[in-house]
N, C-alpha and C positions, 0 to 999 in steps of 0.2 A: 149590501148595496141595493138601492131601489132604482131600477132602470125602467124607462119607458121604451123598451125594445119592442119592435114590431115583428111579426112573423117573417121568417126567411133568413134567420141568422146562419152564417157559415161556421160559427164556433160551436163546439160541443165539448162538454166536460171530459169525455173519454179521450180526447185528443191532446189536451193541454195539462201539463203537470203543474204549472205555476201561473199565477196571475198577480200582477202588481199594479195597484192604482197609483197613477202619477199625479192626477188632479181630478176634479169633479167630472171633467169631460174626456179623460184619457186613461186608457188601461193598456198594459202590455201583457201578452200571453207568451209563454215560451216553454219548450220541452227539449232538454238535452237528450240526444238519441245515441243508441249503442253504436251507430255507424260512424260517430265522430262529428255528425252534423248537429245543428240546432234548428228547431222549428220555432220561428218567431212570428208573432201576430200582433196586430195593433187594432184597437177599437177606439174610435174618436167620435165625439158629437160636435156638431156645428163645424164640420170640415167640408168645404165645398170645392176642393180642387186636389192638387197633389198633396201627399203626406210624406214625411221623411223621418227616419229613425236610425240611429247608428252609434257605435262606440266612439268615444272622444277621449284622448289622453288626459285632458285637463278640464273638460266640461265646456269648452268653447269650440269655435269652428276651425281654428288653426290646428292642423294635423288630424282632423276628424275624418272618419269614414261614415258614409251615409247610405242607407238603402232608401231609394226614392220610388214610390209607387204612384203611378199616374196613368192617364189615358194618353195614347199617342194620337197622331193626326188621323189615323184610321178608326179612332174611337175604340181602340183595343187597350185593355189593361196590360201594363208592362211594369216590371221591376228593374231598377237600374242600380248598379254598384258604382257609387261616386265617392270622391274624396275632395278635401279642400286643404290647402296649405296657407291660405290667407283668408281675409274677410271678403271673399269673392264667391261668385257662383261656383258650386262644386263641379269638378270636372268628371267626365266619364272615365272609369278605370279601364285600361286596356284589357285587364283580366277580370271578366265578369263573374264574380263568385256569389251569385244569388239565383235562386230558382223560385219563381212565383207559383204559389199553390192556388190562391183564390183572391179575389178582390171585388168589392161592390160598394156603391155609394148611393144614398138617397138624395136626389137633387133638391128635394124640398126641405128636409130636416138637417141635411148635412151629416147624417149618421154614416160612418165610414168604417169598413173593416177589411183587413187583408191578412194573408198569411204567406210566409216565405220560408225557404230553407237556406241556411248559410253554413259553411264549414266552421269548425272550431278554430282551425288554423289553416289559412290558405297559403301561408308563406309569401304573401304578396306585400311585404313591407317596402316602403313606408305608407302603403295605401290601405291595408287592412290590418287590424289589430288581432293578435292571438287572443282567444277567449278562454280564460282559465277559471278555476273555482275560487274566485274572489270578487269583491265589489269593483265595478268599473263605472266611469262616467258614461252616460248615454245622452245624446242631444236629440231633440225632436223639433219639428217645425211643420206648420200647416199652411198651404198655399190657398189663394182664393180662386185660382183657375188651374187647369191642367197644363198650362204653359209654364215650365219650370223656371222660376224667377225669384225675386226677392220676397221674403216671407213676412216682412213688416215685424210687428211686435209679437206675432203668434208663434212663439218658440220658447224653448226652455231646456232644462237639463234635469237628470235624475241619476241616482246611483243604483245600479242593478247588478245582481250576480246571475248571469244567464245559465250558470251550471247548478244553481241551488235555490232555496226558497228566498222569498223577499226578506229584507233585513227587518229586524226587530229594533225599532228606534227607542232607546232608553228615555224615560221621562225625567228630564233633569230637574223638573219642579219638585221632585222628591228630596232634593238636596238643598242645604243652605247655600246662599251665595253672597258674595261681596262684589260691589261695583267699584272697580279701580279705574276711575275716570278723571280726566284732566279738569281742574277747578276753574272752568270758564276762562281759559288762557287766550291771549292774543297770539296770533300766528306770526309774530315778528321775530326774526332771528336776532339774538343779542350780539353774536360775533360779527361786528361790522366789516371785518376784513374778509369774510367768506360770502359765498353766493346767497343773496337775500331771498331767492325764490325757493330755497330748501331750508326749512326751519327744523331744528331738532330740539325738542323741549321735553324735559323730564319732570316728574312729580314723585315725591316720596310718600309712602304709606306706612303707617305705624300699626304693627300687628296687635299692639295693645288696644288701640282704638277699634280696629276691625273686629276683634274678638269680643268686644264688650257685650254685644247682644247674642252671641253664640256660645259663650262660655268657654273661650280658650284664651290663652296668653301666648306671648312669643316663645315661651319656654316649652310649650306643647308641640308635639308633632302633628301636623295636619296634612291631609291628602287633598290635592287638587284633582278632581275627577273629570273636569271638562271646563270649557270656556267658550264664550261667544262674543262677537264684537257689539259694542254699544256705540252707535254712530249718531252724532248730533244731526238733526234734520237739515239737509242742504249742504252738509260739509263733507259728504262722501267723496266729492271730486278732489278735495285737497289732501286726503289721507293716503300715504304711501305705505307705512307699516306702523305697527304698535308692538313693542316687545317688553316683556316682563322679566325682571331680574330680582334675585335675592341678594342682599348685601351681606355676604358671609365673610368677606375680608380675607379670602384665601390667598389671592395674588398680591393685593395691596391692602394695607391696613385701613380700616374704616374709622374715621373720626366722626362720631355721631353727636358731638356736643352742640352742634348748630342745627340739628335736624328737628323737624316737627311734622305732624300729619299734614299731608297735601302741600308740603313745601315745594315750590316750583323753581326749577333751574332753567331759565329761558335760553341759555347757551349750553346745549348738551350734545354736541356732535360726538364727543367721546363720553362713554359711560363714566359716571362718578367713581372716584377711587373706592375700592372695596366692594363694588357692586357688579360682580362679573359672573355670577351663577345664573345661567339662562334657564328660565322656567317654561316659557312658551311665548307665542306671538301670533300676530295676524298680519297678512299682507293683502294687497288688492286682489279681489276675486275670491278670497277665502270666505268660508262661512263659519260654522261652529266646529269645535273639536271635542270629541267625546272619547274617553279612555275605556279600554276593555273593563268588564266588571270586576276583574281580580287585581287591577293595578291602579295606582295613583301616583302623582308627582308630589314628593314630600317638600314641605317648607316649615318654617318655624324652628323648632329644636334649638332654641337659644338665639336664633337670628331674628332681630326685632324689625328690621326695615326691608321693605320691598321698594323697588323703583320702576316706574313705567316710563319708557322712552317713546315718544310719538314723533314720527317724521311727517312733516307737512310739505307738500309740494304745491307752490303757488306761482305758476309760471307767468300769469298775467298781473301779479302783484295786487290782487284784490285787497282793498283796505277795509278796516272795521270788522274783520271776521274774528269771532271768538268761538272757542270750542270746548266741549265737555265730553268728547268721545273717549273710549277706553275699552276695557274688557270686563265682562261679567264673569266672575270666576266662581265655579261651583266647587264646594268643599265639603269634607266630611271629617268628623272627629272619630268616627268608627273606621279605624285604619284597615285598609285592604291588605291582602297577603303580600303583595309584591310592590316594590318601589319602581316607578318608571323613570326614564331619563330622556334627554334630548341630545342627539349626537350631531354636531355641525361639522361641515367641511368647508373651511374658509379658503377657497381657492384664490379669490381676489376680493377683498372687502375694503381695506383701508388704503388711502392714498400712500403710495410708496411701497406697499406690500407686493405689488405685481407691476411689471412694466406696462406702459400705456399700449393700447391696441392701435394698429394702423388703420387709418380711415380708408373708405372706398372699397372695402372687401365684402363680398357676398357671404363668405364663411371664413372667419378667423377664430382660432381657438386660443384660450388661455393655456398656460402650462398645466399639465395634469398634476393633481395632488394625490400622492400615493400614501396609504397607510400600509406599511410593509408587515409581513408575517411576524417578524420579531417584535413589532409594536403591538399588534392585536393579540399577541400571546399574553399580554397584560390583562386581558379580560378574565374574570374568574370563572366563567361558565358560558355556555352558548346563549346567544341573545335572540329574542323574538322581536321582529320588526313589525309594527302595525301601521305605520304611515310613513310615506316618503314625500317630501316637499321640495320643490325646485324654486330657486329665487334668483332672478336677475332683474335688469331694468328694461328700458324700451327697446334696446338693440338685441336682447336675448333671443337666440335662435334655437338652441338645443342644449340640454345638459343631461348628465347621467352619472350614476355611481355603479361601476362595474365590479363584480365580485369574482375573484379567482381563488380556487381552492385546490391545493395539491397539484398545481400546474394545469387545472382544467378551468376554462373560462365559463362561468355559469350565466353570464349575460348581465344586463342592467337590472338594478333594483326595481325600476319602474318603467313602464312603456308609455312614453310621451314623445311622439314624433317631432312635434314643433312646440317650443316654449311659447306661452302667451302671457304677457305681463298682466292682462286683465283677468286671468284665470290661474291663480297660484294656490289653489287648495291642495292639501295632501291627498295621496292616493295609496291604496293598499299595495304592498310589494308583490312582485311576480312570485309565483309559487316556488321556483327553484332557489330563491334567495330570501324566503321569509325568515329563515333562521341563519344567523351568522355564527361562525365557530371561531374560537381562539386559533390564531395562525392563518386566518383568511387574509388575502391581500385585497384591499379596496382601492379603486382608482376613480377619483371624481374629476370630471372634465366639463367645460362649458364652451359653447360656440356662440358667435355673434355675427350679426349682419350690420356692418358699419358703413354701408353705402349711403346712409343719410348724411354723412360728412365727407368732405373732399379727400381725395387720395393723398394729398400733401399735408394732411393734418392727422392728429391722433385723438384717441378717446381715452380720457383719464379714468383711472380706477378709483372708486371711492363710494361713500354712502349716499351722496347726493344723486337725485334722479337723473340729472343731466350728465352723470358719469356712469360707469358700468360696474357691475358686481357679479360675483358667482358665489352663491352660498346655499348649496343643497343641505337638507337636514333630515334626520331620521327620528322618529318616535319609537322607542324600544323598551324592553324590560328583560331582565332586572337591571337596575341602574348600576353603572360602573364608575370608578374614579376617573378613568380617562374617557372623556365624553366629547372632546373637541380636537379637531386636527386643523392645521394651518400651513399653507405653502409660504415659502419665502425664497427669493432669489439667493442661491448659496453664496454668490460673490458679495452680496450685501449683508446677509445674515452672519457670514463668517467674521465680519469686522467686529462683531460683539466679542469675539474671542481672540482675534489677531488682526491688526490693522491692515496687513498685506500678506496674503497667503504665499506670495512669491518668496518671502523671507525663508520659508521652509526649504527651498531648493537652492538657495544662494550661499556661497561661502562668506565667512566673516572677514572683514578687512582688519580686524584686530587679532593678533596672534594668540591672545588669551582665550579665544573662542574658536570653535570649529564652524558653527553655522551662524548666519546673520540673524536668524531668529533668536538664538541665545544671547547674542550681543545686544539686540534691541531690548529684550526683556531686562537684562541686567542694568543697562544704562538708562532706560526710560520706562519704568513700569507704567506710570500714568498714560503714557502715549502708546503703550503696547496694544491696547484694545479699547473699544468703546465702553466695555464694562468697567475697566479700571479708570478711564478718563472721567467717567461720571461720578466716581466715588472717592478719588484720591486727589490731593493737591499736587500740582505739577512739580513742586519742590521735593516730594518724597522720593527717596531712592530705595533700591532693592534691600540694602542693609537695614535701613530704618523699618521697612515694611515687615521684614522677617524677624526683627529683634525688638519690636515694640508692642505695646498693648493698645487699648482703647479702640479707635476707629480702625487702625490697621488689623487688629485682631478680628474685628467683625468682618472686614473684607476677606481676610484669610479663611474665615468660616464659610463665606459665600463662594469662595473660589478654592476649593480643596486641592491641594497639590502644588500650589504656587510656591510654597516654601519647603525646605528639606523635612523629611520625616524621621530624621535620626535623633531627634530630641533637642537640637540646638535652638529651635524656635521657642520651645517651652523655657529653656534656660537663658534665652536672649543672648546666645553666644555664637551665632552662625558667622563663620569667617567668610572673607571675600572668595577664597578658593572653593569653599563648600558651595557657595552660591553660584559661582561660575559653572561648576560641574552640575549643580541642580538645574540650572537654567537650560542646559542641554536636555536633561531628562524631561523637564516640563514641556519643552518644545516638541520633543519626540511624541509625547502623548497628545499634545494639542494639535499637531499637524496630522496625526494619524486619524483623528475624527473627521478631517476633511478629505481623507483618502490620499494623503501625501506622505512620503517618506522624508526623513530629515537629512539634510546634507551632512556627510558626503554620500549617503545612500540615495541614488537618483532612480530607484526602481520605478517610482511613480511620481510624476511631476505635474499631472493634470488632476485638479481637484474633482470631487464628486459633483455631478451636474444638477442635483435637485435636493430639496430639503423639505421636511415636515417637522416644524419646530416643536410640535407637541410630543414627539416620540423620543425615547431615550437615545436612540441612535438617529440624531436629526438629519445627518448628511449621508447621502448614498447616491449611487448611479441609478437613474430611472430604468426600471425593468421594462422588458418587452412582454406585453401581455400575450398569452396564448390566444390563438384564433378561436372565436366562438364555434360551437358545433354547428354543423349544417342544419338548417331548419327542417323539421320533420312535419310534413303536412298531416293534418288530422281532419278527416271527413272528405267528401268529394261529391260532385254533382254531375249529372242529375240523379236524383233519388226518387223512386216511386213511394208515395205516401198514401196510406189508407186512412181517409178521413171518414168520420161517422156522420151519417145524415140524420135527419129528424126521425126516421123510423128505426134507428139503431143499427142500420146497415152500413157496411164499410164500402166506400167507393174510392178506388185508387185514382190518384192524380199524379201525373208525372210532368216533366217539363214540356212534353209535346202535346199535352192535352189542354183543352180549353177549360180553364178553371174559373171563368167569370160568369158561368151560367147561374140560373136561379132554381136549380133542381133540388138544392138542399134547403131544409126547413129551418127558420130562425128559432133560437132557444133563449131562455132567460139568462142574461149575463150575471144576474145576482147568483143564480145557481152555480154557474161556472166558477166564479170567484170563491164561493163558499166551499165547493167540492175540491177546489185546488188545495185547500188545507189538508184534506184527507190523504193527498198523495205525498205530502212532505215527510 
């Protein structure tokens, strides 16, 4: 770096282990110390008043901690520990966890520098973040005077690891890329019966077309190694999210006879049939996503079609807006060693999935989504998590995924004190939960502030921006078959298997049966559950279902156990008596998965109170998580620091000493940044 630094610098390369350039006018200096403290310094050009720097959970002001260095009314330099929970002037923290070492500012040029000491962990949550050995967001701002007030546009964010060297940013231009962008679509919602301010539009992309210039076909395995948003100029205000899916047809069969490259689906609130394999996405406040050098997200492998869904939010119903936004996807044919995956936690996403939230509440939570140990035991090996992303809408207040291992609460995957709709970028996980093990319990939860609507109203759950949502996700490797979890109210989801769980605990009014459940199954199979009613004609009876082929055989294959296993189904000879007896057996199994015993056994008459529909054992009672361990402070103030002056001598500075003098001699910042590499 070429600096026009003048004599009198308070920085010296002997004192600072790392230096990171934020922009042409701003550098951060930092040194992790054996005492558990961190020495943090800032050098800024064209700064004529207060300056601020501090950790932020998402890169925005909400939930951020700031170190503000300025002159007070007595013209003395001070350092203040502040925090902000909203877009307001940060408040002074009652617990001041900062020690000023030095500060000075040239009133003519605005060249400013200061150094402070902060602890790695003050245990002052939710006002100070613990500082660990991973990348975090830091925000900075420069004021025009020393009266602490609004900073205007002179602010920004950066990712920094205060415990290690500056990050090495991969050059994605070394990779091929494809632009998956909307083909100049109108932001008009086709579904006229739904909210017109929220448009969901999809476009298909043909792997054969995408690979023409890069030498691959849809039969080849390709790795996605990163992606970034491509936003049409002036349209950023309308974009809510963009999600990319592969049409593998695992859940629903894909009919591609009508598809062509860049085909648009103007009414796409629900993803097209067969396109359910999530590859990646962007939301408001996100930037680019780059995968570790040894992993990539696979696609292709015989899957020809990709589909992009873009959610536009147009609250003022602006007319004549056309869009060509999307994702620039970086790919490689040189496969990396490990396949990466995306793990989602759908706590509340679709309308009807979760009950509405009450209005007028400062802090109201959705139901917690649990991935129980018997579910995560399905992972083939430990997982490495490299990014945690939180997603809600405008009322989102806080969300987290807590990890419990062998009865020990390891804490949340990510530290973010306050969710911010405008800053939804992913962040590296906390150190204790960077690796997930088979048998871990995961608990995803979201909190909301619904005071913007009246207390006698509700907030609906759904994908539209004027509804609410809870969808945290993890980027991890190696990829697993089970990659998504979803909450469902057990009283509603159980109807897929039995229309009324109370049948399990009631006697039959027919002497030919013991339980009401068995009588209902025998007398009305199509009405026994939503699963059967969606697939069987109302006129089909139990005898016909268990003694016929065709459609009923396909239904039997989809609902194993519905008919006797003694061979009578294969010979189409099941008798009424056999089916009456078997109905009791089927009901006993069916009721057991809801936590109920079958009449006349009334051992348990209350069903399980929660469900994760992605797990083999979908229904269970919500566990009580272990209490997290008490916070262990790391570092402490004041600390005497020996800083090197221009003559190579060490001058100790502590909290009680005046560190704003000019006895130290300025040095070249170019030398400091160069020498910092030698300390790595």
